[in-house]
N, C-alpha and C positions, 0 to 999 in steps of 0.2 A: 275810062274807067278805074277807079281805084279802089279799093276796099279800106273802110276806117274802120278801127275799134274805139269805142265810147266806155269808159267806167262810170261814167256821170249823164245820167237822164236828161239833164238840163242842158249839157253841152250838145248830145243828141239831137233836142229839139231846137236849138240854136242853127246847128249845121243842114237842118232842115226845112228852115222858113224859106219861103216861096219856092218851093221844089215838090214836084208831085212825087209821090213814095207809095209803096206797097209793102207791108208787113207780113211775112210768113213763119209760121212759128210750129214746129214738131215736137209737140209734148212740154217744151220746156215753161211757157208763160202760162198754161193751163196748170200747171205744178205749183206755180208761184201760190204763196197765200194771197188772200184779198188785198192787203193792205199794200203789198208790192205790186200788183196787178192797177190799182189805183195810179200809180204813179204813172203810168203809160197810157191811161186812157185819153188824154188830149192828142197823143199820136195816133192812137185809132181813130179817136174823130176825125183828125184831119186827111188820115190815109186815104187814097182811092179805092185801095182794095186791101183787105185785112184776111188772110187765111190760118186757120189754126187747127192743127190735128190734135184731137184728145182723147183721154179716157170720157167715160160720162160723166163719170163723179171720181174725184181726188181729194182725201181728207177732210171729208166730209163738205166738200163745196160739189154741187150740183152744177157740172158745166152747161148742160142744158139751158137750165136756169138762167146761170148766170150770162152765157152767151145772146139770150133772148132779152135779157134786162138790158143790157149794155146795146143791142141793136136798138130798141126804141128810144133809150136813152140819147142816143145819135141819131136818129132817126135814119138808120141806115136798114136796108134790106137783109135779113138773114136767110141763108141758105144752107141747109144742115144734110149731107150727105155721108151715106156709111162709107168707111175705110175698107176698101178690098181689095185685093192682090194674089197672085197665084201662090197655092202653097204658104195660105196665112197661118200663123200661130192663132191655137183658138184663143187665147186671152185678147187679142185684139181685134177679134171678130164684132166687138161691141164699141169698138171706136167709131170717131166719125170727125169729118171735117166740118168747121165752123166757119162759113164765109160771111164777111159781111164787104157790103159794096152801096154805092150811092144809090 
């Protein structure tokens, strides 16, 4: 295994053709504007599993609604789990995992 870095979404997509992959994002994706998120939709659609840790809302985007719409659009199951850990900071108690699978 090796780590590869990509600056271009299209190069990333080309590198994943005919491969099984998962996506995991801890806040980054859910803090992108919708226009940038759309660039990743094909990758999400083709992933075996996608896990996003997110605030419920970020800059007027309701992430509960967003991930629900994405799951319907790509016919994926959506599982929403609370983000919990010992000695958790108060502001993270409303954060959630949004899990999309086939």
